[in-house]
C-alpha positions in Angstrom: 108.5 116.6 111.9 111.2 117.5 109.5 113.4 114.7 108.1 116.1 114.4 105.4 114.6 113.2 102.1 116.4 109.9 102.2 115.0 106.4 102.1 116.8 105.6 105.4 114.2 107.8 107.2 111.1 106.2 105.8 111.1 103.7 108.6 110.9 106.6 111.1 107.9 107.9 109.2 106.2 104.5 109.1 106.8 103.8 112.8 105.4 107.2 113.8 102.3 106.7 111.6 101.6 103.2 112.9 102.1 104.2 116.5 99.9 107.3 116.2 97.1 105.2 114.7 97.4 102.5 117.4 97.4 105.0 120.2 94.8 107.5 119.0 92.5 105.4 116.9 92.8 102.2 118.9 90.9 99.3 117.6 89.2 101.5 115.0 92.5 101.6 113.1 92.2 98.0 111.8 95.3 96.5 110.3 94.0 96.9 106.8 93.4 100.6 107.3 96.8 101.1 108.8 98.5 99.1 106.0 96.7 101.2 103.4 97.9 104.4 105.0 101.5 103.1 105.4 101.7 102.0 101.7 100.4 105.3 100.5 102.7 107.3 102.7 105.7 105.2 101.7 104.8 105.7 98.0 104.6 109.4 98.4 107.8 109.7 100.3 109.6 107.6 97.7 108.2 109.9 95.0 109.4 113.0 96.8 112.9 111.4 97.1 113.1 110.1 93.6 111.3 112.8 91.6 111.0 116.1 93.6 114.6 115.8 94.8 116.0 113.8 91.8 119.8 114.1 91.9 119.8 116.2 95.1 121.1 115.2 98.5 120.1 118.2 100.5 116.3 117.7 100.4 114.0 117.7 103.4 110.5 116.4 103.9 108.3 118.2 106.5 105.2 116.3 107.7 102.4 116.7 110.2 100.3 113.8 111.3 96.9 114.0 112.9 94.1 111.5 113.9 90.6 112.7 114.6 87.7 110.7 115.8 87.1 109.2 112.4 90.0 110.1 110.1 93.7 110.3 109.7 95.5 113.1 107.9 99.1 113.4 106.8 100.4 116.6 105.4 103.7 116.7 103.6 105.7 119.5 102.2 109.0 119.8 100.4 111.0 122.3 98.3 111.8 120.0 95.4 110.7 120.2 91.8 106.9 120.7 91.4 104.7 117.8 90.5 102.8 118.0 87.2 99.6 116.0 87.8 98.5 116.6 84.2 101.5 114.6 83.0 100.5 111.5 84.9 98.3 109.0 83.0 96.4 106.3 84.7 98.5 103.1 84.6 97.6 100.4 82.1 96.5 97.7 84.4 95.8 95.3 81.6 99.3 95.3 80.2 101.4 96.3 83.2 104.3 98.7 83.3 107.4 99.1 85.4 106.7 102.6 86.9 103.8 105.0 87.2 101.5 103.4 89.8 102.3 105.7 92.7 99.5 108.3 92.4 97.0 105.7 91.2 97.8 103.5 94.2 97.6 106.4 96.7 94.2 107.4 95.3 92.9 103.8 95.5 94.1 103.3 99.1 93.1 106.7 100.6 89.9 108.7 100.7 91.5 111.9 99.5 94.8 112.9 98.0 95.4 116.6 97.4 98.4 118.4 95.9 99.2 122.1 95.6 102.4 124.0 94.9 102.8 127.4 96.3 105.8 129.7 97.1 108.3 127.2 95.9 107.0 124.4 98.1 105.0 121.3 97.3 102.2 120.4 99.6 100.4 117.0 99.9 97.4 116.2 102.0 96.5 112.6 102.5 93.3 111.6 104.3 91.8 108.2 105.2 88.8 107.4 107.3 89.7 105.1 110.2 86.2 104.1 111.3 
């Protein structure tokens, strides 16, 4: 799937993810697992829109979704600004902050969060066990 990097399209992504999990994983995709996946994907999409495409209106997000017998995988790519993982500190949970929870949240909700940048494209792979 290839969509404009616009918050208006995040509902489409969420609906596709929820339906894919319901159809393919059935009862194994419990509500809590589905919600964890949806929150992490929405966070990633918002980060792509807000940071990778900051100030741009021509951005696109490509994604591929798959559900196996025991796991869900979402792969995202974009041609926005690369992400510098080294510049992201763990949020201060004791004192709070306004921003900076995204990557932490994704890693807490999912089983694996992988990022690479190659050939002018950012690639994210999000994985969560569904059983």
